[in-house]
Every structure is written in C-alpha cells, then in structure tokens.
KEKE-3310 file (N, C-alpha, C; in steps of 0.2 Angstrom, whole numbers, plus 5000, padded with zeros to 4 digits):
npx = (5003:5002:5004:4997:4980:4974:4967:4980:4986:4995:5006:5009:5019:5023:5035:5039:5033:5023:5024:5020:5016:5001:4997:5000:4994:4979:4980:4983:4972:4968:4965:4968:4952:4946:4950:4947:4930:4929:4937:4932:4931:4940:4953:4960:4970:4982:4991:4993:5003:5000:5004:4998:4995:4998:4989:4977:4975:4965:4951:4937:4931:4923:4925:4938:4938:4928:4939:4948:4941:4939:4954:4957:4948:4950:4961:4960:4954:4945:4929)
npy = (4993:5010:5029:5040:5047:5039:5028:5018:5011:5000:4997:4986:4978:4965:4960:4950:4942:4947:4947:4957:4974:4976:4967:4970:4982:4979:4970:4976:4989:4977:4970:4988:4988:4984:4984:4998:4995:4994:5001:5007:5003:4998:5000:5016:5018:5009:5003:4995:4983:4975:4961:4957:4941:4930:4923:4932:4938:4927:4930:4934:4952:4951:4939:4940:4954:4950:4937:4947:4951:4941:4937:4949:4948:4933:4939:4945:4964:4970:4969)
npz = (4999:4995:5000:4991:4986:4978:4969:4960:4946:4937:4921:4909:4900:4888:4876:4876:4876:4869:4854:4842:4843:4839:4844:4860:4861:4862:4874:4884:4882:4886:4901:4905:4903:4912:4926:4924:4927:4939:4949:4958:4971:4976:4987:4992:4994:4988:4975:4959:4949:4934:4925:4910:4902:4888:4883:4887:4876:4870:4875:4882:4883:4898:4903:4905:4915:4923:4930:4935:4947:4952:4957:4965:4974:4983:4985:4996:4992:4986:4990)
capx = (5004:5008:5002:4994:4976:4968:4972:4984:4986:4999:4999:5016:5016:5031:5041:5042:5026:5017:5030:5016:5014:4994:4992:5002:4989:4975:4980:4986:4965:4960:4964:4964:4946:4944:4951:4939:4926:4933:4942:4927:4931:4949:4958:4962:4980:4985:4995:4994:5004:4998:5006:4995:4996:4998:4980:4974:4971:4959:4945:4932:4933:4923:4929:4945:4936:4927:4946:4950:4938:4938:4959:4957:4940:4954:4966:4953:4960:4940:4924)
capy = (5000:5016:5036:5041:5047:5035:5016:5017:5005:5001:4990:4981:4974:4963:4962:4943:4936:4952:4949:4963:4979:4976:4961:4972:4988:4976:4965:4985:4991:4972:4977:4994:4991:4978:4987:5006:4995:4991:5006:5011:4996:4997:5004:5023:5018:5002:5002:4988:4983:4973:4959:4952:4933:4928:4918:4938:4940:4922:4927:4942:4956:4951:4935:4950:4958:4941:4935:4949:4953:4937:4936:4952:4945:4931:4943:4955:4967:4971:4964)
capz = (5001:4998:5000:4984:4987:4973:4969:4955:4940:4929:4914:4911:4894:4888:4871:4875:4874:4863:4847:4840:4843:4841:4852:4863:4864:4866:4879:4886:4884:4891:4908:4906:4905:4917:4929:4925:4930:4944:4949:4964:4972:4973:4991:4990:4994:4984:4970:4956:4942:4931:4919:4908:4900:4882:4882:4888:4867:4867:4882:4881:4888:4903:4907:4915:4920:4931:4930:4938:4951:4958:4957:4971:4980:4983:4989:4996:4991:4987:4995)
cpx = (5008:5004:4996:4984:4972:4973:4975:4990:4993:5000:5006:5016:5023:5031:5042:5038:5021:5025:5025:5013:5006:4991:4994:4996:4983:4974:4983:4977:4961:4960:4964:4955:4942:4946:4948:4935:4928:4935:4938:4930:4938:4949:4962:4969:4980:4986:4997:4998:5004:5001:5000:4998:4994:4989:4978:4972:4966:4953:4942:4933:4929:4920:4936:4942:4934:4931:4949:4947:4937:4946:4960:4952:4947:4959:4966:4957:4951:4936:4922)
cpy = (5005:5023:5040:5041:5041:5030:5019:5013:5004:4996:4988:4976:4969:4960:4954:4941:4940:4951:4955:4967:4981:4973:4966:4977:4983:4972:4972:4986:4985:4974:4982:4995:4986:4984:4993:5003:4991:4996:5007:5007:4996:5001:5012:5020:5012:5004:4995:4989:4975:4967:4955:4945:4933:4926:4925:4938:4936:4924:4933:4945:4953:4946:4936:4952:4950:4940:4941:4950:4946:4936:4941:4953:4938:4933:4948:4958:4972:4964:4959)
cpz = (5002:4998:4995:4988:4983:4972:4962:4952:4935:4928:4914:4906:4889:4881:4867:4872:4871:4861:4842:4843:4845:4845:4859:4869:4868:4870:4885:4888:4887:4897:4909:4907:4907:4921:4930:4926:4936:4949:4959:4970:4978:4983:4989:4988:4990:4978:4966:4949:4940:4923:4915:4905:4895:4881:4884:4884:4869:4870:4877:4886:4896:4907:4911:4918:4925:4934:4938:4946:4956:4960:4963:4972:4985:4990:4996:4998:4988:4988:4991)
residu = (UNK:UNK:UNK:UNK:UNK:UNK:UNK:UNK:UNK:UNK:UNK:UNK:UNK:UNK:UNK:UNK:UNK:UNK:UNK:UNK:UNK:UNK:UNK:UNK:UNK:UNK:UNK:UNK:UNK:UNK:UNK:UNK:UNK:UNK:UNK:UNK:UNK:UNK:UNK:UNK:UNK:UNK:UNK:UNK:UNK:UNK:UNK:UNK:UNK:UNK:UNK:UNK:UNK:UNK:UNK:UNK:UNK:UNK:UNK:UNK:UNK:UNK:UNK:UNK:UNK:UNK:UNK:UNK:UNK:UNK:UNK:UNK:UNK:UNK:UNK:UNK:UNK:UNK:UNK)
# end
C-alpha cells in the first residue's frame, strides 16, 4: 500500500510475450478496461502492477473482468 490518494494501476506488457505491437496494445486495453470497471471498489492507497499473460487475447473482455474481480476478492483487496 502506498501513500497515494487514489488507486494507481500500471500495466506492463512484455514484447517477449506479445511480439506484435497490436497484440500488446490489445492486451493493455483489455486489462485497462477491466480495472476501470472496478476502480471504485479498490482501496485508495493501493498500487497495482498488472502483467497480462499471452492467453488474455483469446478471451472475452467480460471474462477478463470476472477473472480480475475473482483474483482481487481472493486476495481480500475488494469485498
């Protein structure tokens, strides 16, 4: 947890995993969209760095959101 006033999310996309720029951009957009949907539930002092895996390109954005929400609930970050 940081000292910030709002939740901060960083998305790091590796060029080793996503060789094409279009794939890197799509992965970044999918993750960013999922975080935008739940940013209101995140604690204000949290800092998160997301590292998408190659499989993220093969799933729907709604599945990315539900997987993210489940992961954050399992870690007790969101209720």
